[in-house]
N, CA, C, O and the ligand as a Tripos MOL2 file, in Angstrom:
@<TRIPOS>MOLECULE
protein
  273   271    69     0     0
PROTEIN
NO_CHARGES

@<TRIPOS>ATOM
      1 N           0.8510   -1.2040    0.0000 N.3       1 MET1
      2 CA          0.0000    0.0000    0.0000 C.3       1 MET1
      3 C           0.8780    1.2420    0.0000 C.2       1 MET1
      4 O           0.7040    2.1200   -0.8450 O.2       1 MET1
      5 N           1.8040    1.3260    0.9210 N.am      2 ILE2
      6 CA          2.5920    2.5470    1.0520 C.3       2 ILE2
      7 C           3.4090    2.8040   -0.2150 C.2       2 ILE2
      8 O           3.7000    3.9530   -0.5480 O.2       2 ILE2
      9 N           3.7700    1.7540   -0.9030 N.am      3 GLY3
     10 CA          4.5520    1.9160   -2.1090 C.3       3 GLY3
     11 C           3.7790    2.4600   -3.2830 C.2       3 GLY3
     12 O           4.3620    2.8560   -4.2920 O.2       3 GLY3
     13 N           2.4480    2.4810   -3.1520 N.am      4 ASN4
     14 CA          1.6010    2.9920   -4.2330 C.3       4 ASN4
     15 C           1.1780    4.4300   -4.0210 C.2       4 ASN4
     16 O           0.3660    4.9580   -4.7800 O.2       4 ASN4
     17 N           1.7290    5.0770   -2.9810 N.am      5 VAL5
     18 CA          1.2620    6.4130   -2.6350 C.3       5 VAL5
     19 C           2.3120    7.4740   -2.9370 C.2       5 VAL5
     20 O           3.4590    7.3810   -2.5000 O.2       5 VAL5
     21 N           1.8930    8.4850   -3.6950 N.am      6 SER6
     22 CA          2.7290    9.6590   -3.9020 C.3       6 SER6
     23 C           2.2860   10.7220   -2.9080 C.2       6 SER6
     24 O           1.0900   10.9500   -2.7260 O.2       6 SER6
     25 N           3.2410   11.3650   -2.2740 N.am      7 VAL7
     26 CA          2.8970   12.4610   -1.3760 C.3       7 VAL7
     27 C           3.1180   13.7710   -2.1240 C.2       7 VAL7
     28 O           4.2130   14.0540   -2.6100 O.2       7 VAL7
     29 N           2.0470   14.5650   -2.2030 N.am      8 VAL8
     30 CA          2.0850   15.8280   -2.9300 C.3       8 VAL8
     31 C           1.8610   16.9700   -1.9500 C.2       8 VAL8
     32 O           1.0140   16.8750   -1.0620 O.2       8 VAL8
     33 N           2.6150   18.0410   -2.1110 N.am      9 CYS9
     34 CA          2.4590   19.2000   -1.2320 C.3       9 CYS9
     35 C           1.0800   19.8180   -1.4210 C.2       9 CYS9
     36 O           0.6880   20.1250   -2.5470 O.2       9 CYS9
     37 N           0.3460   20.0020   -0.3340 N.am     10 ALA10
     38 CA         -1.0020   20.5590   -0.4050 C.3      10 ALA10
     39 C          -0.9750   22.0590   -0.7020 C.2      10 ALA10
     40 O          -1.9980   22.6350   -1.0740 O.2      10 ALA10
     41 N           0.1850   22.6890   -0.5400 N.am     11 TRP11
     42 CA          0.2870   24.1340   -0.7480 C.3      11 TRP11
     43 C           0.7000   24.4760   -2.1760 C.2      11 TRP11
     44 O           0.0560   25.3010   -2.8240 O.2      11 TRP11
     45 N           1.7600   23.8540   -2.6680 N.am     12 CYS12
     46 CA          2.2780   24.2290   -3.9890 C.3      12 CYS12
     47 C           2.1730   23.0920   -4.9980 C.2      12 CYS12
     48 O           2.5800   23.2490   -6.1490 O.2      12 CYS12
     49 N           1.6320   21.9490   -4.5800 N.am     13 SER13
     50 CA          1.3960   20.8030   -5.4670 C.3      13 SER13
     51 C           2.6610   20.1360   -5.9920 C.2      13 SER13
     52 O           2.5900   19.3260   -6.9150 O.2      13 SER13
     53 N           3.8140   20.4610   -5.4220 N.am     14 SER14
     54 CA          5.0200   19.7590   -5.8450 C.3      14 SER14
     55 C           5.0430   18.3700   -5.2130 C.2      14 SER14
     56 O           4.4760   18.1610   -4.1410 O.2      14 SER14
     57 N           5.6910   17.4380   -5.8730 N.am     15 VAL15
     58 CA          5.7640   16.0740   -5.3770 C.3      15 VAL15
     59 C           6.7930   16.0060   -4.2550 C.2      15 VAL15
     60 O           7.9660   16.3170   -4.4600 O.2      15 VAL15
     61 N           6.3480   15.5980   -3.0700 N.am     16 VAL16
     62 CA          7.2510   15.4850   -1.9260 C.3      16 VAL16
     63 C           7.9290   14.1170   -1.9440 C.2      16 VAL16
     64 O           9.1470   14.0150   -1.8000 O.2      16 VAL16
     65 N           7.1360   13.0800   -2.1200 N.am     17 THR17
     66 CA          7.6500   11.7140   -2.1850 C.3      17 THR17
     67 C           7.0190   11.0050   -3.3820 C.2      17 THR17
     68 O           5.8250   10.7040   -3.3650 O.2      17 THR17
     69 N           7.8130   10.7370   -4.4190 N.am     18 PRO18
     70 CA          7.2590   10.0180   -5.5680 C.3      18 PRO18
     71 C           6.8080    8.6240   -5.1600 C.2      18 PRO18
     72 O           7.4930    7.9240   -4.4150 O.2      18 PRO18
     73 N           5.6490    8.2390   -5.6610 N.am     19 GLY19
     74 CA          5.1200    6.9260   -5.2940 C.3      19 GLY19
     75 C           4.4030    6.3090   -6.4670 C.2      19 GLY19
     76 O           5.0080    6.0150   -7.4980 O.2      19 GLY19
     77 N           3.1160    6.1150   -6.3050 N.am     20 GLY20
     78 CA          2.3610    5.4680   -7.3730 C.3      20 GLY20
     79 C           1.0880    6.1930   -7.6940 C.2      20 GLY20
     80 O           1.0310    7.4230   -7.7040 O.2      20 GLY20
     81 N           0.0500    5.3980   -7.9620 N.am     21 GLU21
     82 CA         -1.1960    5.9630   -8.4730 C.3      21 GLU21
     83 C          -1.9950    6.7210   -7.4220 C.2      21 GLU21
     84 O          -2.7800    7.6050   -7.7640 O.2      21 GLU21
     85 N          -1.8060    6.3880   -6.1420 N.am     22 TYR22
     86 CA         -2.5740    7.0690   -5.1130 C.3      22 TYR22
     87 C          -1.8360    8.3150   -4.6430 C.2      22 TYR22
     88 O          -0.6060    8.3520   -4.6180 O.2      22 TYR22
     89 N          -2.5990    9.3290   -4.2740 N.am     23 VAL23
     90 CA         -2.0120   10.5970   -3.8530 C.3      23 VAL23
     91 C          -2.4180   10.9200   -2.4250 C.2      23 VAL23
     92 O          -3.5990   10.8990   -2.0800 O.2      23 VAL23
     93 N          -1.4260   11.2200   -1.6050 N.am     24 SER24
     94 CA         -1.6800   11.7060   -0.2590 C.3      24 SER24
     95 C          -1.0960   13.1110   -0.1830 C.2      24 SER24
     96 O          -0.1410   13.4280   -0.8930 O.2      24 SER24
     97 N          -1.6590   13.9410    0.6640 N.am     25 HIS25
     98 CA         -1.1540   15.3020    0.7510 C.3      25 HIS25
     99 C          -0.2980   15.5070    1.9870 C.2      25 HIS25
    100 O          -0.6180   15.0550    3.0870 O.2      25 HIS25
    101 N           0.7960   16.2020    1.7610 N.am     26 GLY26
    102 CA          1.6920   16.5440    2.8470 C.3      26 GLY26
    103 C           2.1530   17.9680    2.6420 C.2      26 GLY26
    104 O           1.4210   18.7960    2.0990 O.2      26 GLY26
    105 N           3.3640   18.2490    3.0760 N.am     27 ILE27
    106 CA          3.9090   19.5850    2.8800 C.3      27 ILE27
    107 C           5.3720   19.4400    2.5070 C.2      27 ILE27
    108 O           6.0950   18.6410    3.1030 O.2      27 ILE27
    109 N           5.8110   20.2170    1.5170 N.am     28 CYS28
    110 CA          7.2030   20.1380    1.0900 C.3      28 CYS28
    111 C           8.0670   20.9940    2.0200 C.2      28 CYS28
    112 O           7.5500   21.8720    2.7120 O.2      28 CYS28
    113 N           9.3670   20.7450    2.0400 N.am     29 PRO29
    114 CA         10.2400   21.4910    2.9560 C.3      29 PRO29
    115 C          10.1660   22.9950    2.7510 C.2      29 PRO29
    116 O          10.2380   23.7520    3.7190 O.2      29 PRO29
    117 N          10.0230   23.4450    1.4990 N.am     30 GLU30
    118 CA          9.9680   24.8850    1.2320 C.3      30 GLU30
    119 C           8.7350   25.5230    1.8670 C.2      30 GLU30
    120 O           8.8260   26.5680    2.5120 O.2      30 GLU30
    121 N           7.5750   24.8780    1.6750 N.am     31 CYS31
    122 CA          6.3400   25.4300    2.2430 C.3      31 CYS31
    123 C           6.3430   25.3040    3.7590 C.2      31 CYS31
    124 O           5.8240   26.1730    4.4600 O.2      31 CYS31
    125 N           6.9250   24.2270    4.2610 N.am     32 ALA32
    126 CA          6.9960   24.0540    5.7060 C.3      32 ALA32
    127 C           7.8440   25.1560    6.3300 C.2      32 ALA32
    128 O           7.5170   25.6830    7.3930 O.2      32 ALA32
    129 N           8.9370   25.4950    5.6530 N.am     33 LEU33
    130 CA          9.8000   26.5500    6.1820 C.3      33 LEU33
    131 C           9.0750   27.8950    6.1340 C.2      33 LEU33
    132 O           9.1730   28.6910    7.0690 O.2      33 LEU33
    133 N           8.3470   28.1470    5.0410 N.am     34 ASN34
    134 CA          7.5750   29.3870    4.9560 C.3      34 ASN34
    135 C           6.5350   29.4520    6.0640 C.2      34 ASN34
    136 O           6.2760   30.5130    6.6310 O.2      34 ASN34
    137 N           5.9360   28.2850    6.3670 N.am     35 PHE35
    138 CA          4.9530   28.2330    7.4370 C.3      35 PHE35
    139 C           5.6140   28.5120    8.7800 C.2      35 PHE35
    140 O           5.0970   29.2790    9.5920 O.2      35 PHE35
    141 N           6.7560   27.8830    9.0030 N.am     36 LEU36
    142 CA          7.4530   28.0740   10.2810 C.3      36 LEU36
    143 C           7.9040   29.5190   10.4620 C.2      36 LEU36
    144 O           7.9460   30.0320   11.5810 O.2      36 LEU36
    145 N           8.2420   30.1760    9.3390 N.am     37 LYS37
    146 CA          8.7040   31.5650    9.4210 C.3      37 LYS37
    147 C           7.6270   32.5010    9.9290 C.2      37 LYS37
    148 O           7.9210   33.5870   10.4260 O.2      37 LYS37
    149 N           6.3550   32.0710    9.8010 N.am     38 LYS38
    150 CA          5.2480   32.9140   10.2600 C.3      38 LYS38
    151 C           4.9870   32.7460   11.7450 C.2      38 LYS38
    152 O           4.2460   33.5230   12.3470 O.2      38 LYS38
    153 N           5.6030   31.7190   12.3340 N.am     39 LEU39
    154 CA          5.3920   31.4720   13.7550 C.3      39 LEU39
    155 C           6.3860   32.2890   14.5680 C.2      39 LEU39
    156 O           7.5000   32.5560   14.1180 O.2      39 LEU39
    157 N           5.9750   32.6830   15.7670 N.am     40 PRO40
    158 CA          6.8890   33.4440   16.6310 C.3      40 PRO40
    159 C           8.1330   32.6210   16.9560 C.2      40 PRO40
    160 O           8.0490   31.4200   17.2100 O.2      40 PRO40
    161 N           9.2810   33.2840   16.9440 N.am     41 ARG41
    162 CA         10.5410   32.6130   17.2370 C.3      41 ARG41
    163 C          10.5140   31.9390   18.6120 C.2      41 ARG41
    164 O          11.0790   30.8630   18.8080 O.2      41 ARG41
    165 N           9.8400   32.6020   19.5560 N.am     42 GLU42
    166 CA          9.7760   32.0400   20.9100 C.3      42 GLU42
    167 C           9.0560   30.6930   20.9050 C.2      42 GLU42
    168 O           9.4270   29.7670   21.6260 O.2      42 GLU42
    169 N           8.0060   30.6110   20.0650 N.am     43 TYR43
    170 CA          7.2760   29.3480   19.9800 C.3      43 TYR43
    171 C           8.1340   28.2750   19.3090 C.2      43 TYR43
    172 O           8.1620   27.1290   19.7580 O.2      43 TYR43
    173 N           8.8310   28.6470   18.2350 N.am     44 LEU44
    174 CA          9.6870   27.6860   17.5440 C.3      44 LEU44
    175 C          10.7200   27.0950   18.4970 C.2      44 LEU44
    176 O          11.0290   25.9050   18.4400 O.2      44 LEU44
    177 N          11.2410   27.9380   19.3630 N.am     45 GLU45
    178 CA         12.2610   27.4590   20.2970 C.3      45 GLU45
    179 C          11.6760   26.4620   21.2970 C.2      45 GLU45
    180 O          12.3800   25.5800   21.7900 O.2      45 GLU45
    181 N          10.3730   26.6110   21.5920 N.am     46 THR46
    182 CA          9.7700   25.6770   22.5480 C.3      46 THR46
    183 C           9.5170   24.3120   21.9150 C.2      46 THR46
    184 O           9.4780   23.3020   22.6180 O.2      46 THR46
    185 N           9.3440   24.2730   20.5770 N.am     47 ILE47
    186 CA          9.0700   22.9900   19.9270 C.3      47 ILE47
    187 C          10.3060   22.3940   19.2740 C.2      47 ILE47
    188 O          10.2470   21.2850   18.7440 O.2      47 ILE47
    189 N          11.4220   23.1090   19.3040 N.am     48 ALA48
    190 CA         12.6290   22.6350   18.6340 C.3      48 ALA48
    191 C          13.3310   21.5460   19.4400 C.2      48 ALA48
    192 O          13.2140   21.4700   20.6630 O.2      48 ALA48
    193 N          14.0630   20.7080   18.7080 N.am     49 GLU49
    194 CA         14.9060   19.7110   19.3500 C.3      49 GLU49
    195 C          16.1030   20.4310   19.9740 C.2      49 GLU49
    196 O          16.3610   21.5930   19.6620 O.2      49 GLU49
    197 N          16.8300   19.7440   20.8490 N.am     50 PRO50
    198 CA         18.0160   20.3670   21.4550 C.3      50 PRO50
    199 C          19.0360   20.8550   20.4200 C.2      50 PRO50
    200 O          19.8110   21.7730   20.6890 O.2      50 PRO50
    201 N          19.0290   20.2330   19.2320 N.am     51 ASP51
    202 CA         19.9940   20.6600   18.2090 C.3      51 ASP51
    203 C          19.4810   21.8280   17.3710 C.2      51 ASP51
    204 O          20.1200   22.2260   16.3970 O.2      51 ASP51
    205 N          18.3180   22.3790   17.7540 N.am     52 GLY52
    206 CA         17.8220   23.5560   17.0580 C.3      52 GLY52
    207 C          17.0210   23.2830   15.8030 C.2      52 GLY52
    208 O          16.8120   24.1870   14.9930 O.2      52 GLY52
    209 N          16.5680   22.0480   15.6280 N.am     53 THR53
    210 CA         15.7580   21.7310   14.4620 C.3      53 THR53
    211 C          14.3460   21.3460   14.8900 C.2      53 THR53
    212 O          14.1170   20.9070   16.0170 O.2      53 THR53
    213 N          13.4110   21.5210   13.9650 N.am     54 VAL54
    214 CA         12.0340   21.0970   14.1790 C.3      54 VAL54
    215 C          11.7520   19.9730   13.1970 C.2      54 VAL54
    216 O          11.9670   20.1270   11.9940 O.2      54 VAL54
    217 N          11.2710   18.8390   13.7050 N.am     55 THR55
    218 CA         10.9460   17.7160   12.8330 C.3      55 THR55
    219 C           9.4670   17.7520   12.4830 C.2      55 THR55
    220 O           8.6060   17.7600   13.3630 O.2      55 THR55
    221 N           9.1840   17.7730   11.1810 N.am     56 LEU56
    222 CA          7.8100   17.8370   10.7120 C.3      56 LEU56
    223 C           7.1880   16.4470   10.6890 C.2      56 LEU56
    224 O           7.8830   15.4350   10.7880 O.2      56 LEU56
    225 N           5.8680   16.4190   10.5570 N.am     57 LEU57
    226 CA          5.1630   15.1470   10.4540 C.3      57 LEU57
    227 C           5.6720   14.3430    9.2600 C.2      57 LEU57
    228 O           5.6810   13.1120    9.2800 O.2      57 LEU57
    229 N           6.0950   15.0630    8.2170 N.am     58 SER58
    230 CA          6.5930   14.3980    7.0180 C.3      58 SER58
    231 C           7.9660   13.7750    7.2370 C.2      58 SER58
    232 O           8.4520   13.0210    6.3930 O.2      58 SER58
    233 N           8.5890   14.0900    8.3690 N.am     59 GLY59
    234 CA          9.9080   13.5440    8.6530 C.3      59 GLY59
    235 C          11.0450   14.4880    8.3090 C.2      59 GLY59
    236 O          12.2050   14.2240    8.6290 O.2      59 GLY59
    237 N          10.6980   15.6110    7.6440 N.am     60 HIS60
    238 CA         11.7410   16.5750    7.3200 C.3      60 HIS60
    239 C          12.1650   17.3380    8.5720 C.2      60 HIS60
    240 O          11.3420   17.6920    9.4150 O.2      60 HIS60
    241 N          13.4560   17.5760    8.6670 N.am     61 LYS61
    242 CA         13.9660   18.3790    9.7620 C.3      61 LYS61
    243 C          14.2970   19.7690    9.2380 C.2      61 LYS61
    244 O          14.9660   19.9100    8.2140 O.2      61 LYS61
    245 N          13.8330   20.7860    9.9340 N.am     62 LEU62
    246 CA         14.1320   22.1460    9.5310 C.3      62 LEU62
    247 C          14.9180   22.8310   10.6380 C.2      62 LEU62
    248 O          14.6210   22.6910   11.8240 O.2      62 LEU62
    249 N          15.9270   23.5730   10.2100 N.am     63 ASP63
    250 CA         16.7390   24.3270   11.1630 C.3      63 ASP63
    251 C          16.0620   25.6620   11.4400 C.2      63 ASP63
    252 O          15.9350   26.4900   10.5380 O.2      63 ASP63
    253 N          15.6350   25.8750   12.6540 N.am     64 ILE64
    254 CA         14.9090   27.1150   12.9510 C.3      64 ILE64
    255 C          15.8220   28.3250   12.8710 C.2      64 ILE64
    256 O          15.3410   29.4580   12.8810 O.2      64 ILE64
    257 N          17.1070   28.1140   12.7920 N.am     65 ALA65
    258 CA         18.0210   29.2390   12.6030 C.3      65 ALA65
    259 C          17.8110   29.8540   11.2240 C.2      65 ALA65
    260 O          18.2180   30.9900   10.9810 O.2      65 ALA65
    261 N          17.1710   29.1020   10.3120 N.am     66 ALA66
    262 CA         16.8970   29.6050    8.9820 C.3      66 ALA66
    263 C          15.6910   30.5400    8.9820 C.2      66 ALA66
    264 O          15.4580   31.2620    8.0130 O.2      66 ALA66
    265 N          14.9320   30.5240   10.0660 N.am     67 ALA67
    266 CA         13.7880   31.4330   10.1840 C.3      67 ALA67
    267 C          14.2990   32.7730   10.7080 C.2      67 ALA67
    268 O          15.2860   32.8240   11.4430 O.2      67 ALA67
    269 N          13.6270   33.8460   10.3290 N.am     68 PRO68
    270 CA         14.0770   35.1700   10.7560 C.3      68 PRO68
    271 C          13.9320   35.3790   12.2570 C.2      68 PRO68
    272 O          14.2700   36.4470   12.7670 O.2      68 PRO68
    273 ZN          5.0910   23.0960   -1.1770 Zn       69 ZN69
@<TRIPOS>BOND
     1     1     2 1
     2     2     3 1
     3     3     4 2
     4     3     5 am
     5     5     6 1
     6     6     7 1
     7     7     8 2
     8     7     9 am
     9     9    10 1
    10    10    11 1
    11    11    12 2
    12    11    13 am
    13    13    14 1
    14    14    15 1
    15    15    16 2
    16    15    17 am
    17    17    18 1
    18    18    19 1
    19    19    20 2
    20    19    21 am
    21    21    22 1
    22    22    23 1
    23    23    24 2
    24    23    25 am
    25    25    26 1
    26    26    27 1
    27    27    28 2
    28    27    29 am
    29    29    30 1
    30    30    31 1
    31    31    32 2
    32    31    33 am
    33    33    34 1
    34    34    35 1
    35    35    36 2
    36    35    37 am
    37    37    38 1
    38    38    39 1
    39    39    40 2
    40    39    41 am
    41    41    42 1
    42    42    43 1
    43    43    44 2
    44    43    45 am
    45    45    46 1
    46    46    47 1
    47    47    48 2
    48    47    49 am
    49    49    50 1
    50    50    51 1
    51    51    52 2
    52    51    53 am
    53    53    54 1
    54    54    55 1
    55    55    56 2
    56    55    57 am
    57    57    58 1
    58    58    59 1
    59    59    60 2
    60    59    61 am
    61    61    62 1
    62    62    63 1
    63    63    64 2
    64    63    65 am
    65    65    66 1
    66    66    67 1
    67    67    68 2
    68    67    69 am
    69    69    70 1
    70    70    71 1
    71    71    72 2
    72    71    73 am
    73    73    74 1
    74    74    75 1
    75    75    76 2
    76    75    77 am
    77    77    78 1
    78    78    79 1
    79    79    80 2
    80    79    81 am
    81    81    82 1
    82    82    83 1
    83    83    84 2
    84    83    85 am
    85    85    86 1
    86    86    87 1
    87    87    88 2
    88    87    89 am
    89    89    90 1
    90    90    91 1
    91    91    92 2
    92    91    93 am
    93    93    94 1
    94    94    95 1
    95    95    96 2
    96    95    97 am
    97    97    98 1
    98    98    99 1
    99    99   100 2
   100    99   101 am
   101   101   102 1
   102   102   103 1
   103   103   104 2
   104   103   105 am
   105   105   106 1
   106   106   107 1
   107   107   108 2
   108   107   109 am
   109   109   110 1
   110   110   111 1
   111   111   112 2
   112   111   113 am
   113   113   114 1
   114   114   115 1
   115   115   116 2
   116   115   117 am
   117   117   118 1
   118   118   119 1
   119   119   120 2
   120   119   121 am
   121   121   122 1
   122   122   123 1
   123   123   124 2
   124   123   125 am
   125   125   126 1
   126   126   127 1
   127   127   128 2
   128   127   129 am
   129   129   130 1
   130   130   131 1
   131   131   132 2
   132   131   133 am
   133   133   134 1
   134   134   135 1
   135   135   136 2
   136   135   137 am
   137   137   138 1
   138   138   139 1
   139   139   140 2
   140   139   141 am
   141   141   142 1
   142   142   143 1
   143   143   144 2
   144   143   145 am
   145   145   146 1
   146   146   147 1
   147   147   148 2
   148   147   149 am
   149   149   150 1
   150   150   151 1
   151   151   152 2
   152   151   153 am
   153   153   154 1
   154   154   155 1
   155   155   156 2
   156   155   157 am
   157   157   158 1
   158   158   159 1
   159   159   160 2
   160   159   161 am
   161   161   162 1
   162   162   163 1
   163   163   164 2
   164   163   165 am
   165   165   166 1
   166   166   167 1
   167   167   168 2
   168   167   169 am
   169   169   170 1
   170   170   171 1
   171   171   172 2
   172   171   173 am
   173   173   174 1
   174   174   175 1
   175   175   176 2
   176   175   177 am
   177   177   178 1
   178   178   179 1
   179   179   180 2
   180   179   181 am
   181   181   182 1
   182   182   183 1
   183   183   184 2
   184   183   185 am
   185   185   186 1
   186   186   187 1
   187   187   188 2
   188   187   189 am
   189   189   190 1
   190   190   191 1
   191   191   192 2
   192   191   193 am
   193   193   194 1
   194   194   195 1
   195   195   196 2
   196   195   197 am
   197   197   198 1
   198   198   199 1
   199   199   200 2
   200   199   201 am
   201   201   202 1
   202   202   203 1
   203   203   204 2
   204   203   205 am
   205   205   206 1
   206   206   207 1
   207   207   208 2
   208   207   209 am
   209   209   210 1
   210   210   211 1
   211   211   212 2
   212   211   213 am
   213   213   214 1
   214   214   215 1
   215   215   216 2
   216   215   217 am
   217   217   218 1
   218   218   219 1
   219   219   220 2
   220   219   221 am
   221   221   222 1
   222   222   223 1
   223   223   224 2
   224   223   225 am
   225   225   226 1
   226   226   227 1
   227   227   228 2
   228   227   229 am
   229   229   230 1
   230   230   231 1
   231   231   232 2
   232   231   233 am
   233   233   234 1
   234   234   235 1
   235   235   236 2
   236   235   237 am
   237   237   238 1
   238   238   239 1
   239   239   240 2
   240   239   241 am
   241   241   242 1
   242   242   243 1
   243   243   244 2
   244   243   245 am
   245   245   246 1
   246   246   247 1
   247   247   248 2
   248   247   249 am
   249   249   250 1
   250   250   251 1
   251   251   252 2
   252   251   253 am
   253   253   254 1
   254   254   255 1
   255   255   256 2
   256   255   257 am
   257   257   258 1
   258   258   259 1
   259   259   260 2
   260   259   261 am
   261   261   262 1
   262   262   263 1
   263   263   264 2
   264   263   265 am
   265   265   266 1
   266   266   267 1
   267   267   268 2
   268   267   269 am
   269   269   270 1
   270   270   271 1
   271   271   272 2
@<TRIPOS>SUBSTRUCTURE
     1 MET1         2 RESIDUE 1 A MET
     2 ILE2         6 RESIDUE 1 A ILE
     3 GLY3        10 RESIDUE 1 A GLY
     4 ASN4        14 RESIDUE 1 A ASN
     5 VAL5        18 RESIDUE 1 A VAL
     6 SER6        22 RESIDUE 1 A SER
     7 VAL7        26 RESIDUE 1 A VAL
     8 VAL8        30 RESIDUE 1 A VAL
     9 CYS9        34 RESIDUE 1 A CYS
    10 ALA10       38 RESIDUE 1 A ALA
    11 TRP11       42 RESIDUE 1 A TRP
    12 CYS12       46 RESIDUE 1 A CYS
    13 SER13       50 RESIDUE 1 A SER
    14 SER14       54 RESIDUE 1 A SER
    15 VAL15       58 RESIDUE 1 A VAL
    16 VAL16       62 RESIDUE 1 A VAL
    17 THR17       66 RESIDUE 1 A THR
    18 PRO18       70 RESIDUE 1 A PRO
    19 GLY19       74 RESIDUE 1 A GLY
    20 GLY20       78 RESIDUE 1 A GLY
    21 GLU21       82 RESIDUE 1 A GLU
    22 TYR22       86 RESIDUE 1 A TYR
    23 VAL23       90 RESIDUE 1 A VAL
    24 SER24       94 RESIDUE 1 A SER
    25 HIS25       98 RESIDUE 1 A HIS
    26 GLY26      102 RESIDUE 1 A GLY
    27 ILE27      106 RESIDUE 1 A ILE
    28 CYS28      110 RESIDUE 1 A CYS
    29 PRO29      114 RESIDUE 1 A PRO
    30 GLU30      118 RESIDUE 1 A GLU
    31 CYS31      122 RESIDUE 1 A CYS
    32 ALA32      126 RESIDUE 1 A ALA
    33 LEU33      130 RESIDUE 1 A LEU
    34 ASN34      134 RESIDUE 1 A ASN
    35 PHE35      138 RESIDUE 1 A PHE
    36 LEU36      142 RESIDUE 1 A LEU
    37 LYS37      146 RESIDUE 1 A LYS
    38 LYS38      150 RESIDUE 1 A LYS
    39 LEU39      154 RESIDUE 1 A LEU
    40 PRO40      158 RESIDUE 1 A PRO
    41 ARG41      162 RESIDUE 1 A ARG
    42 GLU42      166 RESIDUE 1 A GLU
    43 TYR43      170 RESIDUE 1 A TYR
    44 LEU44      174 RESIDUE 1 A LEU
    45 GLU45      178 RESIDUE 1 A GLU
    46 THR46      182 RESIDUE 1 A THR
    47 ILE47      186 RESIDUE 1 A ILE
    48 ALA48      190 RESIDUE 1 A ALA
    49 GLU49      194 RESIDUE 1 A GLU
    50 PRO50      198 RESIDUE 1 A PRO
    51 ASP51      202 RESIDUE 1 A ASP
    52 GLY52      206 RESIDUE 1 A GLY
    53 THR53      210 RESIDUE 1 A THR
    54 VAL54      214 RESIDUE 1 A VAL
    55 THR55      218 RESIDUE 1 A THR
    56 LEU56      222 RESIDUE 1 A LEU
    57 LEU57      226 RESIDUE 1 A LEU
    58 SER58      230 RESIDUE 1 A SER
    59 GLY59      234 RESIDUE 1 A GLY
    60 HIS60      238 RESIDUE 1 A HIS
    61 LYS61      242 RESIDUE 1 A LYS
    62 LEU62      246 RESIDUE 1 A LEU
    63 ASP63      250 RESIDUE 1 A ASP
    64 ILE64      254 RESIDUE 1 A ILE
    65 ALA65      258 RESIDUE 1 A ALA
    66 ALA66      262 RESIDUE 1 A ALA
    67 ALA67      266 RESIDUE 1 A ALA
    68 PRO68      270 RESIDUE 1 A PRO
    69 ZN69       273 GROUP 0 **** ****
C-alpha cells in the first residue's frame, strides 16, 4: 500500500515523495519553512529539538536558525 502512494504538497502541489497511483497530501520542505517563518521565534524554540531543528510530520527536519 505505502509503495503505491505519492505524497504531494497541499500548498504548492510539488511532489514530496514520488510513489504510485494514489495521492496523499503533505507539505514540502519549502512550504513548511515558509509556514514556520510565520510562527513566533519564541514558539519555535519551545518545539525545537536540542539541536535547534524542528521535525515535521513528514519527517523533514528544519533548522529554525533559517527562520528570521
Ligand atoms: Zn510546497
